[in-house]
One Martini backbone bead per residue (centre of mass of N, CA, C, O) as a GRO file, in nm:
protein
  226
    1GLY     BB    1 -17.413  14.818   3.500
    2THR     BB    2 -17.599  14.683   3.235
    3SER     BB    3 -17.707  14.389   3.155
    4THR     BB    4 -17.718  14.142   2.936
    5ALA     BB    5 -17.848  13.849   2.832
    6ALA     BB    6 -17.559  13.718   2.779
    7GLU     BB    7 -17.466  13.783   3.094
    8ASP     BB    8 -17.648  13.603   3.210
    9GLY     BB    9 -17.576  13.405   3.508
   10TYR     BB   10 -17.303  13.197   3.597
   11TYR     BB   11 -17.033  13.290   3.825
   12LYS     BB   12 -16.708  13.335   3.929
   13VAL     BB   13 -16.574  13.468   4.209
   14THR     BB   14 -16.256  13.629   4.256
   15THR     BB   15 -16.318  13.938   4.355
   16VAL     BB   16 -16.349  14.164   4.648
   17ALA     BB   17 -16.384  14.533   4.637
   18ALA     BB   18 -16.592  14.688   4.789
   19THR     BB   19 -16.790  14.762   4.492
   20THR     BB   20 -16.609  14.531   4.354
   21VAL     BB   21 -16.677  14.270   4.113
   22THR     BB   22 -16.510  13.977   4.004
   23LEU     BB   23 -16.547  13.778   3.713
   24GLN     BB   24 -16.528  13.478   3.566
   25GLY     BB   25 -16.565  13.471   3.214
   26ILE     BB   26 -16.607  13.802   3.185
   27THR     BB   27 -16.685  14.075   2.969
   28TRP     BB   28 -16.781  14.387   3.006
   29THR     BB   29 -17.079  14.547   2.812
   30GLY     BB   30 -17.223  14.736   2.966
   31THR     BB   31 -17.355  15.003   3.084
   32SER     BB   32 -17.318  15.280   3.310
   33ALA     BB   33 -17.613  15.244   3.357
   34GLY     BB   34 -17.771  15.135   3.624
   35ALA     BB   35 -17.823  14.794   3.737
   36VAL     BB   36 -17.688  14.518   3.933
   37THR     BB   37 -17.764  14.178   4.004
   38ILE     BB   38 -17.628  13.991   4.282
   39THR     BB   39 -17.641  13.640   4.369
   40ARG     BB   40 -17.551  13.486   4.682
   41ALA     BB   41 -17.528  13.207   4.833
   42ALA     BB   42 -17.472  12.974   5.035
   43ARG     BB   43 -17.187  12.844   5.209
   44MET     BB   44 -16.944  12.585   5.210
   45LYS     BB   45 -16.717  12.536   5.484
   46ASN     BB   46 -16.480  12.517   5.694
   47GLY     BB   47 -16.490  12.411   6.023
   48THR     BB   48 -16.480  12.406   6.408
   49THR     BB   49 -16.728  12.219   6.448
   50GLU     BB   50 -16.823  11.917   6.591
   51TYR     BB   51 -17.037  11.668   6.455
   52SER     BB   52 -17.313  11.454   6.556
   53TYR     BB   53 -17.522  11.158   6.499
   54SER     BB   54 -17.840  11.001   6.484
   55VAL     BB   55 -17.940  10.678   6.356
   56GLU     BB   56 -18.250  10.541   6.235
   57ALA     BB   57 -18.358  10.191   6.228
   58ALA     BB   58 -18.687  10.097   6.140
   59ARG     BB   59 -18.967   9.873   6.232
   60THR     BB   60 -19.291   9.978   6.208
   61ASP     BB   61 -19.448   9.697   6.200
   62ILE     BB   62 -19.290   9.596   6.499
   63ASP     BB   63 -19.152   9.809   6.688
   64ILE     BB   64 -18.839   9.836   6.598
   65ALA     BB   65 -18.487   9.940   6.670
   66GLN     BB   66 -18.183  10.105   6.553
   67ILE     BB   67 -17.926  10.303   6.714
   68PHE     BB   68 -17.688  10.522   6.571
   69THR     BB   69 -17.417  10.659   6.732
   70GLY     BB   70 -17.181  10.898   6.663
   71GLN     BB   71 -17.222  11.015   6.379
   72VAL     BB   72 -17.002  11.077   6.100
   73PHE     BB   73 -16.889  11.230   5.825
   74ASP     BB   74 -16.671  11.091   5.578
   75SER     BB   75 -16.828  11.091   5.286
   76MET     BB   76 -16.850  11.200   4.930
   77ASP     BB   77 -17.036  11.116   4.623
   78LEU     BB   78 -17.021  11.267   4.302
   79SER     BB   79 -17.228  11.222   3.997
   80VAL     BB   80 -17.170  11.339   3.654
   81SER     BB   81 -17.352  11.241   3.358
   82ASP     BB   82 -17.424  11.156   3.060
   83GLU     BB   83 -17.741  11.041   3.045
   84ALA     BB   84 -17.783  11.112   3.364
   85ILE     BB   85 -17.830  11.113   3.681
   86THR     BB   86 -17.764  11.258   3.970
   87THR     BB   87 -17.532  11.151   4.230
   88ALA     BB   88 -17.538  11.105   4.601
   89ASN     BB   89 -17.305  10.981   4.844
   90PHE     BB   90 -17.303  10.875   5.188
   91SER     BB   91 -17.079  10.841   5.472
   92LEU     BB   92 -17.067  10.681   5.792
   93MET     BB   93 -16.932  10.702   6.132
   94GLY     BB   94 -16.943  10.511   6.443
   95SER     BB   95 -16.943  10.408   6.793
   96SER     BB   96 -17.256  10.307   6.821
   97SER     BB   97 -17.533  10.087   6.935
   98THR     BB   98 -17.901  10.054   6.974
   99ARG     BB   99 -18.161   9.858   7.094
  100ILE     BB  100 -18.517   9.873   7.027
  101ASP     BB  101 -18.818   9.717   7.152
  102ALA     BB  102 -18.968  10.005   7.202
  103PRO     BB  103 -19.139  10.270   7.199
  104VAL     BB  104 -19.177  10.576   7.369
  105SER     BB  105 -19.391  10.642   7.137
  106GLY     BB  106 -19.622  10.516   6.981
  107SER     BB  107 -19.686  10.376   6.641
  108GLY     BB  108 -19.547  10.291   6.374
  109THR     BB  109 -19.532  10.580   6.183
  110THR     BB  110 -19.549  10.740   6.489
  111ALA     BB  111 -19.296  10.647   6.609
  112LEU     BB  112 -19.072  10.677   6.898
  113TYR     BB  113 -18.720  10.587   6.991
  114MET     BB  114 -18.635  10.878   7.093
  115THR     BB  115 -18.585  11.090   7.330
  116GLY     BB  116 -18.666  11.408   7.188
  117ALA     BB  117 -18.738  11.346   6.911
  118THR     BB  118 -18.745  11.476   6.573
  119TYR     BB  119 -18.950  11.497   6.268
  120THR     BB  120 -18.858  11.584   5.930
  121ASP     BB  121 -18.944  11.638   5.633
  122PRO     BB  122 -18.814  11.633   5.339
  123THR     BB  123 -18.707  11.814   5.085
  124SER     BB  124 -18.842  11.863   4.764
  125ASN     BB  125 -18.655  11.816   4.464
  126PRO     BB  126 -18.541  11.821   4.171
  127VAL     BB  127 -18.399  11.642   3.939
  128LEU     BB  128 -18.070  11.579   3.838
  129ASP     BB  129 -17.863  11.653   3.552
  130SER     BB  130 -17.643  11.726   3.296
  131ILE     BB  131 -17.828  11.953   3.175
  132ALA     BB  132 -17.791  12.126   3.457
  133VAL     BB  133 -17.504  12.212   3.322
  134PRO     BB  134 -17.403  12.527   3.207
  135GLU     BB  135 -17.112  12.513   3.370
  136LEU     BB  136 -16.767  12.426   3.279
  137GLN     BB  137 -16.444  12.474   3.433
  138VAL     BB  138 -16.095  12.487   3.321
  139ALA     BB  139 -15.883  12.729   3.368
  140GLY     BB  140 -16.136  12.934   3.289
  141GLY     BB  141 -16.255  12.729   3.079
  142ALA     BB  142 -16.438  12.571   2.879
  143TYR     BB  143 -16.589  12.233   2.908
  144ALA     BB  144 -16.596  11.910   2.737
  145ALA     BB  145 -16.776  11.686   2.917
  146LYS     BB  146 -16.895  11.362   3.022
  147SER     BB  147 -16.763  11.364   3.322
  148ILE     BB  148 -16.804  11.410   3.689
  149GLY     BB  149 -16.620  11.345   3.991
  150ILE     BB  150 -16.666  11.343   4.357
  151THR     BB  151 -16.442  11.315   4.646
  152LEU     BB  152 -16.511  11.343   4.989
  153SER     BB  153 -16.290  11.357   5.288
  154ASN     BB  154 -16.236  11.313   5.653
  155ASN     BB  155 -16.080  11.069   5.761
  156VAL     BB  156 -16.218  10.870   5.947
  157ALA     BB  157 -16.160  10.733   6.285
  158ALA     BB  158 -16.144  10.500   6.521
  159ARG     BB  159 -16.142  10.506   6.881
  160THR     BB  160 -15.953  10.314   7.093
  161GLN     BB  161 -15.935  10.129   7.420
  162ILE     BB  162 -15.845  10.033   7.710
  163GLY     BB  163 -16.130   9.889   7.875
  164ALA     BB  164 -16.292   9.894   7.594
  165LEU     BB  165 -16.564   9.848   7.377
  166GLY     BB  166 -16.494   9.984   7.113
  167PRO     BB  167 -16.560  10.281   7.017
  168GLN     BB  168 -16.522  10.615   7.179
  169SER     BB  169 -16.440  10.771   6.914
  170MET     BB  170 -16.395  11.023   6.652
  171ARG     BB  171 -16.162  11.084   6.400
  172ARG     BB  172 -16.043  11.362   6.235
  173GLY     BB  173 -15.896  11.425   5.952
  174SER     BB  174 -15.787  11.504   5.657
  175PHE     BB  175 -15.898  11.682   5.410
  176GLY     BB  176 -16.033  11.548   5.095
  177ALA     BB  177 -15.996  11.582   4.726
  178GLN     BB  178 -16.152  11.426   4.435
  179ILE     BB  179 -16.120  11.438   4.074
  180ARG     BB  180 -16.317  11.325   3.788
  181VAL     BB  181 -16.244  11.338   3.428
  182ARG     BB  182 -16.429  11.334   3.120
  183ALA     BB  183 -16.292  11.446   2.800
  184TYR     BB  184 -16.274  11.666   2.539
  185MET     BB  185 -15.984  11.726   2.338
  186ASP     BB  186 -15.804  12.010   2.153
  187GLY     BB  187 -15.538  11.955   2.331
  188PHE     BB  188 -15.237  11.974   2.562
  189ASP     BB  189 -15.291  12.119   2.834
  190ASP     BB  190 -15.357  11.889   3.037
  191LEU     BB  191 -15.106  11.716   2.980
  192ASP     BB  192 -14.907  11.938   3.065
  193ASP     BB  193 -15.006  11.966   3.355
  194PHE     BB  194 -14.937  11.674   3.427
  195ALA     BB  195 -14.629  11.666   3.343
  196ASN     BB  196 -14.568  11.955   3.515
  197ASN     BB  197 -14.730  11.988   3.781
  198THR     BB  198 -14.978  12.181   3.734
  199GLU     BB  199 -15.190  12.409   3.828
  200THR     BB  200 -15.552  12.420   3.873
  201ASP     BB  201 -15.907  12.464   3.794
  202ILE     BB  202 -16.245  12.384   3.921
  203TRP     BB  203 -16.577  12.462   3.782
  204PHE     BB  204 -16.933  12.420   3.877
  205VAL     BB  205 -17.285  12.423   3.780
  206MET     BB  206 -17.617  12.362   3.912
  207ILE     BB  207 -17.966  12.327   3.791
  208ASP     BB  208 -18.283  12.335   3.865
  209ALA     BB  209 -18.626  12.380   3.795
  210ASN     BB  210 -18.605  12.622   4.037
  211ASN     BB  211 -18.320  12.771   4.016
  212ARG     BB  212 -18.126  12.598   4.181
  213GLY     BB  213 -17.797  12.635   4.293
  214TRP     BB  214 -17.486  12.437   4.246
  215SER     BB  215 -17.157  12.496   4.365
  216PHE     BB  216 -16.822  12.398   4.247
  217SER     BB  217 -16.493  12.462   4.397
  218PHE     BB  218 -16.143  12.412   4.273
  219PRO     BB  219 -15.863  12.619   4.302
  220GLN     BB  220 -15.649  12.359   4.370
  221CYS     BB  221 -15.511  12.159   4.116
  222LYS     BB  222 -15.395  11.822   4.024
  223PHE     BB  223 -15.284  11.591   3.807
  224SER     BB  224 -15.242  11.235   3.881
  225ASP     BB  225 -15.391  11.142   3.610
  226ALA     BB  226 -15.416  11.026   3.234
   0.00000   0.00000   0.00000
């Protein structure tokens, strides 16, 4: 059918079967004629390939650097709060580091400290804040929250061994996710879920000034504290 202006927006896809797509939180009222455009962006999901990175901390004014090798992402903290910009912090753990006394080529801001390294300027995107969150749902319903925080962890740990100094590799542990929500409540539904150890789900989307959307979905959650 053809969507109306009120139906345009961001929705969570619940099921996909053949040519039928079911969205959470919407009752279709469009006509039977015409076409509907659904755009789904790239998704981040659990992978099977382990990646590690080298991180360079350079003093380009005196042409020295320290290279941290074997770095793997351990955790991410995302914070969305009313009247504040959105922040995301990442932590890495690595196996070793090397000091570089002189660039392999160039100098100053054009210096290269690792052979074969390439440097690409980061993409600049608009700053996000809580106003950029048009939809936040808990248990499929709209939620009036003051803040939401997310901590994702790979539970990385260093592997050491006899006969070697320092970590020799990094172990990935079990992936974990924690969500913290401060909200205005007009009933006891969340408290009942907490008391009864009942599962729920949390989903929200953020949009920047260029209409780029970031969606976070936690389909199976339990309240551990209230």
